[in-house]
C-alpha positions as CSV (number, residue, x, y, z in Angstrom):
1,A,53.8,5.9,-42.6
2,V,50.5,5.2,-40.9
3,N,50.1,7.4,-37.9
4,N,46.8,5.8,-36.7
5,P,46.9,3.8,-33.4
6,K,47.8,0.2,-34.0
7,L,47.0,-2.9,-31.9
8,V,48.8,-6.1,-32.7
9,I,47.8,-9.3,-30.9
10,A,49.8,-12.4,-31.6
11,S,50.3,-15.8,-30.0
12,E,53.8,-16.6,-28.8
13,D,53.3,-20.1,-30.0
14,D,51.7,-19.2,-33.4
15,F,52.7,-21.9,-36.0
16,V,52.1,-19.4,-38.8
17,S,54.4,-16.5,-37.8
18,D,57.8,-16.2,-36.2
19,A,57.7,-14.3,-32.9
20,A,61.1,-12.6,-33.4
21,R,60.2,-11.5,-37.0
22,L,56.9,-10.1,-35.7
23,E,58.7,-8.1,-33.0
24,S,61.1,-6.7,-35.6
25,W,58.3,-5.7,-37.9
26,F,56.4,-4.2,-35.0
27,E,59.4,-2.1,-33.9
28,A,59.5,-0.6,-37.4
29,L,55.9,0.7,-37.1
30,T,55.3,4.3,-36.3
31,P,53.7,5.1,-32.9
32,P,51.2,5.0,-31.4
33,K,51.3,1.2,-31.2
34,H,50.6,-1.6,-28.8
35,L,51.8,-5.2,-29.0
36,I,50.3,-8.0,-27.0
37,Q,52.1,-11.3,-27.2
38,K,51.2,-14.3,-25.0
39,R,50.1,-18.0,-25.3
40,F,46.8,-18.2,-27.1
41,D,46.5,-21.8,-28.3
42,N,48.5,-21.3,-31.4
43,H,47.1,-19.2,-34.3
44,F,43.4,-19.5,-33.6
45,F,42.8,-18.0,-30.1
46,R,40.6,-20.9,-29.1
47,G,39.3,-20.5,-25.6
48,H,40.4,-16.8,-25.6
49,E,37.6,-15.4,-27.8
50,T,35.9,-13.3,-25.0
51,W,39.3,-11.9,-23.9
52,L,40.2,-11.1,-27.5
53,A,36.9,-9.3,-28.2
54,D,37.1,-7.4,-24.9
55,T,40.7,-6.3,-25.6
56,I,39.9,-5.1,-29.1
57,F,36.8,-3.3,-27.8
58,D,38.7,-1.6,-25.1
59,F,41.4,-0.5,-27.6
60,L,38.9,1.0,-30.0
61,Q,36.9,2.7,-27.2
62,A,40.1,4.3,-25.9
63,Q,40.6,5.8,-29.3
64,L,37.3,7.7,-28.9
65,R,38.4,9.5,-25.8
Protein backbone atom coordinates (compact mmCIF):
# COMPACT_ATOMS: atom_id res chain seq x y z
CA ALA A 1 0.00 0.00 0.00
CA VAL A 2 1.17 3.50 -0.82
CA ASN A 3 0.88 5.74 2.22
CA ASN A 4 1.90 8.97 0.48
CA PRO A 5 -0.75 11.66 -0.04
CA LYS A 6 -2.67 11.16 -3.26
CA LEU A 7 -4.54 13.70 -5.39
CA VAL A 8 -6.85 12.39 -8.10
CA ILE A 9 -8.47 14.88 -10.47
CA ALA A 10 -10.95 13.55 -12.99
CA SER A 11 -13.64 14.93 -15.21
CA GLU A 12 -17.17 13.71 -14.57
CA ASP A 13 -17.70 13.62 -18.33
CA ASP A 14 -14.41 11.89 -19.24
CA PHE A 15 -14.90 9.72 -22.31
CA VAL A 16 -11.91 7.53 -21.37
CA SER A 17 -12.85 6.45 -17.85
CA ASP A 18 -16.05 5.49 -16.09
CA ALA A 19 -16.84 7.76 -13.11
CA ALA A 20 -18.32 4.95 -10.98
CA ARG A 21 -15.32 2.70 -11.61
CA LEU A 22 -12.96 5.55 -10.73
CA GLU A 23 -14.79 6.17 -7.46
CA SER A 24 -14.61 2.48 -6.58
CA TRP A 25 -10.86 2.42 -7.31
CA PHE A 26 -10.36 5.61 -5.29
CA GLU A 27 -12.21 4.20 -2.28
CA ALA A 28 -9.76 1.28 -2.22
CA LEU A 29 -6.75 3.61 -1.93
CA THR A 30 -5.17 4.10 1.46
CA PRO A 31 -5.41 7.56 3.02
CA PRO A 32 -4.40 10.29 2.84
CA LYS A 33 -6.23 10.91 -0.41
CA HIS A 34 -8.27 13.59 -2.11
CA LEU A 35 -10.58 13.21 -5.10
CA ILE A 36 -11.81 16.11 -7.20
CA GLN A 37 -14.47 15.29 -9.77
CA LYS A 38 -16.29 17.92 -11.81
CA ARG A 39 -16.92 18.84 -15.44
CA PHE A 40 -13.66 19.72 -17.18
CA ASP A 41 -14.38 19.47 -20.93
CA ASN A 42 -14.01 15.72 -21.12
CA HIS A 43 -10.57 14.20 -20.78
CA PHE A 44 -8.32 17.11 -21.70
CA PHE A 45 -9.09 19.89 -19.16
CA ARG A 46 -9.25 22.48 -21.99
CA GLY A 47 -9.99 25.89 -20.55
CA HIS A 48 -9.14 24.68 -17.04
CA GLU A 49 -5.35 24.58 -17.31
CA THR A 50 -4.72 27.43 -14.85
CA TRP A 51 -7.12 25.95 -12.31
CA LEU A 52 -5.50 22.53 -12.75
CA ALA A 53 -1.96 23.88 -12.27
CA ASP A 54 -3.01 25.93 -9.23
CA THR A 55 -4.82 22.97 -7.66
CA ILE A 56 -1.83 20.66 -8.09
CA PHE A 57 0.55 23.36 -6.83
CA ASP A 58 -1.58 23.95 -3.72
CA PHE A 59 -1.75 20.20 -3.03
CA LEU A 60 2.02 19.80 -3.33
CA GLN A 61 2.73 22.90 -1.26
CA ALA A 62 0.43 21.62 1.50
CA GLN A 63 2.57 18.46 1.69
CA LEU A 64 5.58 20.59 2.64
CA ARG A 65 3.89 22.06 5.72
